[in-house]
N, C-alpha and C positions, 0 to 999 in steps of 0.2 A: 582435578578439586572437588571435592562433594561438600555440599551443605545439608547435612540430614534433617528433618523435621524432627523437633524433640518436640514431647507432650507438653511442655511447660511454655514451650513458645507459640507465638501467632505465626500466622503466613507472613504478615509484613515483617516481623521481628526475624523469621528465617529469611527472607529477601534481603532482608539488611546483612544478615551474617554474611550470606551469600555474598552482596555488594562490598562489602567490605574486605572480606575475605580474597575475592577475585583480582581484586587491586596487586597481590602480590603473587600471583600466579604466570604463564605464559597459556595463551591460548592455545587448544589441538589446533594441528595443521589445518584438520576439516572445517572446523569455524571459523579460523581465518580466513580459507579461501572463500568460502559463504558468503561472509561479513565483504569483503573485499567484492567479489562478484554482484552483490545486492548493491555496492555504495557505485559503483560502475554504473549499473542501470541506472540508479537513481538521480544521479548527476547528468547523465545525459537526457533522460525526461525532464528535469527541472530546468535545464538551458534552453529545449526546445519549447517548454512552457514560459519560458521568463516572461513571453511578450503576449500572454493573454489576458483578456478583457480582467479576469479575475484575481489575477493578479497583478497588473497595474492598480485595479484599485484598492488593493488590499496595501500595496506600496504606497499610495498616496497616502492612505489611512493611517498607516504605520509610521511614517514620514513626521508627521503631526505630533506624533506620542512618543518618540524614540528620544532617551535622556542623551545617547553617547553615540558617536562613530566607531564602533569597536569592532562590528563583523559585517563581512562582505554578502549584498544581497546581490544574487545570480543573475546577471546581466543588466545591473542598475549601477549607476555613475556614484550614488550615496551610500553611503555604508551605515548601519544601523546598530543599535546597541545588540546584545546576544538575543535577547528574548524577542524582540519584533525582526531582527534578520531570522532567525529560526523560523517563526510564523511564515514572512513571507516565502523563504526556502520552501518549506513545507507545500504553500499552496502550488507553486512553480511546480513542485515534481508532482503533484495529484492532479494539476489543470488539465492535461490532456488524457487522464485515465490509461495512462500509458504504462504505470510503475506498476511492480512487483506485490504479489497476492499472495498472503498467508491462509493456508487451510484451518490451521491451529485457528485464529480467528475470525477467517472469512472478513480479512478485512487488510489494510496496507500497511504493513508497519515501518517498511525503512523510508516513504516519505515522512515519517514523523520522526525517527530517532536520527540518521543521518542529519539533518540539518541543525538537531539540538547540539549534537557531537563536535560539529564542523565549526558552529558560531564560537561555542566555547572553547574550542581550541585557537581561533584567533584571540580570543578574549583572554585566554589564560597562558598562550603560549606554548600551548601543549603539541604533538606531535602526530602524526599518522598512525603510530602503533597507539597510542593513548587511544584515539577515536575509533579504531577497530574493536579496541577492549571495552570501551565504553557500549560501541553499537551493540554486540553480541551479547554482553551482561545485560542491556536495557531490554533487548528482545526475550531474553529468556526470561526474566522477571514478569513481565507481562503475557507471556506468551504460556508460562506455566498456571498463570492466575487465568489464564481463558480457560486452559483446560479444564479446569474446574466449573467454570460456568458456561460452557457452549455446548450444543448450538442454543440452548435458551435465550442466552442473549440476543442472539441475531433474529429467532423466531418470534421474540416478542416486537421486534420492529427497529431495534436500536441500530445505527451504523457502527459497526463495530471498531472501525479505523478512528474514532473519536471517542469510543469506549476506553479499548485500551491503549490507546494513542497515548491518556494521559500519565497512564500509569508507566511505560514505556518511556515517553518523554523524563518523568520525574528519576525513575532510574538511571538512566543514561548521565543525567545533570548529576547526581550523586553519585555515580562513579568516577566521572571526569573530575568533579573537586573532588575526590577523597575524603567523604565527610564522613563522620562517626556515626555508631549504628544508630543511638537516640535520635538524632537530628535526620537519619533516611527514614525511619519509622515513622515519626510525623510528617514527613515529606510525603511518603507512599501513603498516610493517612488522610492529607490535604488533598492528594491526588484522585483519591478514590471516591471523595465526597464532589468531585468535579467533572467527575464520567457523563457523557453523555452525547446526542446526537441522534437526528430522527433520519431514518431510510425515506421518509416521505419527502426528502429534499432532493434526490436524485434528480437527476436532470435540469438542476441549476446551479448557479453560482457556488451556492453553501453547500453543496456535497466536497467541491477540494478544500473549501472552506473549513471544513471540520478537520483537516489533517493540519492546516494552521492555528487552527483554536487549541488543539491538543498538544501541540510542541509549546505554545506559550502557556496555556494552562499549568503543564507539566512543568512547567519552567517555574512560573510563580509559582507553585508548591513549595517546591525545594528554598525559592528566596523566603518564604511566610516562614517556612520551620525555621529557617537560618535566622531568622528575627527573630525566632521563639515561640512563635504560635506552635502551640501544644496540638495533638490529633490522637483519638484513640488507638491501642493499637491490634485492635480487635474490629478497626472498620473496613476490611474484608469478611470475614464469618461470623461476626456477632451477630445478635439480634439487632436486626431492621438495618441489618450492613450491606455492603456491594452484592455479597453472593445470595440474600434471601431476596432484595432488590429485584436485580439485573434477574436472576436465575430460578427465583421463584421455589429454592429449596436450600437446605444447608447441605454442606459439605459431607462426603462419605469417605473420601480418601486423603490423602496428604500429598504433600509434593517435596522431590528432592531438588534444588536448583542445583544447575551444574551438574547432575547427572545425567547423559542422556540428552545434551541439549537440543532442545525443539529447532533447532538451525538444522541439524542434522537428520534426526529424527523425522521430521515430517519436512524439512525443507523451504522453499519458497517457488511459488511459481513465476516466472518471468513474461511477459506480454509478448506475443508478437503483434498483436491489433491495439492502436489506441483508443479501447474504450471498455466498457464492461465485460471482466470475462466471463460472466455469463451467458455469452454468445460465441466464444471462443471452440469448445468443440463443435458446434455447428458451422462455423467459419470454416474449421479445418478441412470438414467433409465438404461443402461447398468448391471451395479452392481445389479441391483435388478431382472433383466431378466436372468442372470449367474445365481445368487444365486439362484433363485428358479426353474432352472434347463431348463429354457424354450431356451435358447439358448447356443452356444457354438462356440470354433472356427472351430470344424468340422462340425457343421451344418448349419452355414452363407453361404450364395453365395452372398451376396451382402447387403449393408447396404447403405441406402440415408438419407443424415440429411438435414431437411430445418430449416434456422435459420433466426435470425432477421438480421437488416442493421451492425452493428458494428463488430458481429463476424468475418465474413470473413475477416476483416480488421485488426483483431487480431491476429486470427488462422491462420497464413499465409504459414506454411511449410505443405504440402501437403505429400510428404514421408520425412521426416527428416534422417539426416543421423549424427547427434549429440545429446547428453542430452539437451542441449542450446535450437535447433530447435524443439526438441521432446518437449518442453515446450508450443508450440502455434502451436500446431497439434490435431486438431479433428481426424485425421486419427490413430495417435498413442495412443493416448486417449482411444477411443474405441476399436485398436487391443489390447492394455497391459491388457485392463480387460477381454478382451474374452481370453487370452492367461491364464493370472495368475489368474486372478478372483479377481484384487486388482489393486489399481493407487497410488502408493507409493514412497518413495524414492528410494528404491530399483530397482524400473522400469526403473529409468531416470539415465543407466549408458551406458557406450557406448557399452559395450558386449550386452545389450538388445534390444539398439535402432537398432542394425547392425543384430541382429538376423533372422535365414530366417526365422522363423515365422513371426515372426514381419513385416518385408520387403516385403515377399508375400500375408500378411493379408491387408497392407493399401492399396492397390490399388484396393480392393474390396469395399473401403468405399468413399463415394462422397457426397459435399456438395455444395448446395449454398442456396441463401435468399428465404424463402419461403414466395407467395405474403400476405399471410394474416398476418403472422407476422410482415410483413415489415411496415404495417399500424402503428404498434405500435410506430413509429419513431425510432432516434438513442439513444436506450435506453441499459443499462450495462448488465441486469440483464440474458442477453443469453436465452431467452426461445427459444425452440427447438421441433422440430414433426421429429420423425424417424418412417423411413420405413424397415423394417427387410426385406428380401428374403429369407428363410431359403432354403436348397438343396432338399429338399422333393416336393417344389413349394410352400408352406405354405408362407405366409405375415402376418407381426406384422404391428401393428400400435402403436406407443404410444408417447405422449408428455409431457412435464414438462415447467413450466414456470419460476420457480425458483428453487433453486439448497439449499440443506441442508446447514444449517450454516448461513443462512441472518435472518434477526429479525424476518420475519414471520415464520422461522423454527429453531429457535435457537439452538444453541449447549446446555449441560446442563456442571455443574460443573465438573463433569466427563470427559465430553470429553475436556474441556481446560486444566484439569489435566494431560492426556492421551497423547493430543495432545505436552503439555510441555515437558513431559517426555520423548517420543520418540525420539522429536528432540535433546533436552539437552544432552542424554546417547549418542548421536553421537560424540561429542566430550568432554564430562566431565562424571566423575562418577555418579553412581545412588544416591549416597547419599549425594554429594556434589549438585547435579539437585535438589533433595527435599528437603534442607536447603533453598536453593534459593527460590523457589516455595513456602515454608511458609512465608518466608519475603515478597515476591512479593502478596501473599494475603493479607497483611495487611501494605502494601506499605506507606497507609497514617501515619503511626506511626513508621516507620523507617528514623533515623538519621544520620548512617554511610553510606552513598551512594557509597563511596570507599570500602568500606568494602563489600556490597553486591555485585558490579559490578568484585569485585576479585574472587568471587564464579563464574564467567564467563571463568574462564581458568584453 
């Protein structure tokens, strides 16, 4: 199924046509498979993150404002209304920075899209098949709009999870509810006017909060449109619209929603480390060097890291003092691997971050933009060059263009299973996690979403 851009239509009108049409067709097998993998990865991350302080604070705030207990909040006793449940579950999924990444947006789509779909499925009595379709359709709409406005949006300093997440959330809800074209156009127009989120908040609780705000704002846009609030159908490409404000230009090409699905064409990167993806190619290299015995904390005199343009703007903490700051630090990631031989959730504790070994090793690690890598442009894949000087005077060089977990270096079925289980057992019993995973691998056949979500607590 393809919805082709017509000259008489705006971007939001064509997106609306797609969201109406997609409700009557089956997802391609490859789209279904990737959607399922992403949702499995997200739910594992959200179960692991449900007891983080940012989630506790968001949940306590949301409970005071919730109108009805219609949707499950991961790890919590009390259900909330769909909008507040989705908000909390989006925060939980992003709290550990362990959720998937899209290079189309240089952001985190699933931690916004999946909570919206699940909350609405509980509220509406929808099925796993409905969730998968709405998830994929919402991602397609948000990512095709991102294709027209990236990388300029990220270059300008916006946190793209918050920017495109609002669009994705609105599109997911529109698909789940089976809305008519005009209501969808108005929903997307309202969502576009609410997009935003500053990268300067990286390293604080507001970074994962961005995912929650995007989910809630997108859902509110739909409810406002359903209540009769109108928006311009040119909110995306019109004068002073989303395109010119976020990208500083006007569209020079059109998009075709549903043809060459972005999920298939560009895929998602699934994380092996619970921290900003800007450090992951370097972490892969350091793990290989440490495991082979070529380097250790005792033999390293200094490390210089050469990066592409985006990495220093994401990895903003040079000498972190908290676990949240450590998630955005190249110095911490490499020092942790040198000392512990791993980079897992166990390393992101206040005790380890403040330990003398880490604090003494991080100043020996420097980072700046490499001239050659800078020529690649403002990309999210974080290619890296390492120059490691050993205490015996030997200098080692290593380079990595792409971290494991990217579509070109995919995770295996067992990788997804192991990551989900490691994450889930941090909050729920192993047999409960295994039961949930069994259902998630056949999500398209699941009809009792409330029962499935009850396994998250």
